Structure formats: structure tokens, C-alpha cells
Steps between C-alpha positions, in 0.01 A plus 500: 500500500309730265815574300560135401132470402536796262823374336337206323164661426387650171218742430232350276254785520489846653177684551449823697144399589549138610871467576787288372518132403841339550625148439805325645740326264457181705132503408588517129742208555228294671260570212765388250580183696138397539431565131801289397394203711156498336656392168475125436846344494649729766592279795616773738685825538873469558649733758854587592682321780370732774140444382557124505642512854211716620241261351667204674454688830130542426505858371310521170554791263242541225752698296754215500686478169380842383690826480319811381632843422247782486618820335234765470199320352706219342575154639779258414460149645757221530344160576674174593297187427511127549306332220334159484677231300345439158380855433636722223721755677478780237119467489469508881734800517292691247176420685655613829621824340153572360321406824731705724485804270120501472443431871731776623361750250137413580545507877729803536470713186880497469658424161709181489799549270692176565423155639825306506472125566779284640441126511672390820402134491275221380271311737545130427260375770153405376213597726 
């Protein structure tokens, strides 16, 4: 069990006096997903088919639609979005990129090198 925990964990800080701070890549993905959904015009995160099937069965993943790759102290994020109808897609994408980058960097201290956005759909239903 410990081995699988270590595989997806990255050292943020090492200190002989206080110990080590590690973060799981799933945590970085959750941070990215939550930051993306805070941008006005983002309807939802779009997951792959297995995420969609899991959510229909009641299993919610906060990292749905987000893939992160942490290499050393650098992060690359791929985000799949569903946007609201009537919003400017390039403007929303840029805001999401900025929000995700600043949130991950502020919360983890890691450097975000890429935030790639894929628009997977448009929400046509008005709330």
C-alpha cells in the first residue's frame, strides 16, 4: 500500500529539522479543477468516458477533466472544459489558464509551465 502512495507523490520541501512535505499529483489536479470552475463562463469539467460512467454511479472525482504531469518542481496541466453558451471561448480559456497557473503556484510552490485547455462542449441549457 505504501508503495502506490509514494509513486504519485512529489517532495515540495525537505527539512532535516521538521521533516518532508509531499504532495500527490491528484491533489494538484483537484486544485486545477476547482480553480478552473471558479471562472465565469465555465459550465463544468469534461471527463473521459470512465469518469462519466463513474459519476453516473454516484462516484464524484474532483479531478474530473484534469490531467497533471509533475516533473521535478514543474507542472503541466491539461484541462477539458464545457463552457456556457454566449461566452467568448478564447477569453474564458485565457482566464482559466491564468487562474489555474496562479492557484497551483500559490498553493503548492510548484512552477506551472503549461496549462492546455480543450473545449469539450458548450452548455446550451440556461439555468
